[in-house]
N, C-alpha and C positions, 0 to 999 in steps of 0.2 A: 675805182672802187669795185665796179661791177666785174671787171676782169679778175680781180683778186678773189672775189667770192666764187666766180665760176671755176677758177683754178683750184680753190679749196674743195669744191664739190667733185671736180675731176680726180683730185688726189684721193678723196674718200672712195669714189667709185672704182678706180683702178686698184687701189690698195685692198679693198674688201673683195674684189674679184680674184685677186691673187692670194688671199689669205688661206683658202683651202689647199692650194698648191704648196704653200710654205708649211702648213701643218702636216701634209702628207710626207714632205721631204724630211721634216723633223722626226716624224715617227719612223721613217725608214732609217734615219741615222741612228736612232736609239735602238733599233733592232740588232745592230751590229755588236761590236765588242766594247760597248760603252756602259760603265757601271758606276755606282756611287754618286759622288758630287758632280762628276762630269755629265751623267745622265740627267741630273736635276737641272743643271745649267742649260743643257741642250733642249730640255723640255720647256724651259722658260723663253726660248727663242720666239715662239709664236706670240706670247704675251708682249714681249718687247717690240716685235714687229707691229702688232696692233696699236700699241701705245705710240710708236713713232708715227704711224699714219695719222692717228687722231691729233697728235701734237703738231705735226706739220700743217694739217688742214686748218686747225685753230689759229696757228701763227699767221698763216697767209690771210685768213679772214680778218683777224685782228689788225693786221697791217693795213688792209684795205679800209676798214672802219676808222682807223687812226688818220688816214689820209683825208677822209671826209670831215673829220673833226669830232668824232664821238669820243 
């Protein structure tokens, strides 16, 4: 259980540390020849990345708590 909670915190720590890099790369990709709906979807990449980090961390933490019996 403790290992799963620590893994969840590590995922959050590394994911949030990489979030500015992902945002900068998305901005750089949008500055090119991307317009319309494509620009909107590329802009949402940062949001989807943040949601994936949060979901993965919560899933691992929930799995650890489920093993204990919560």
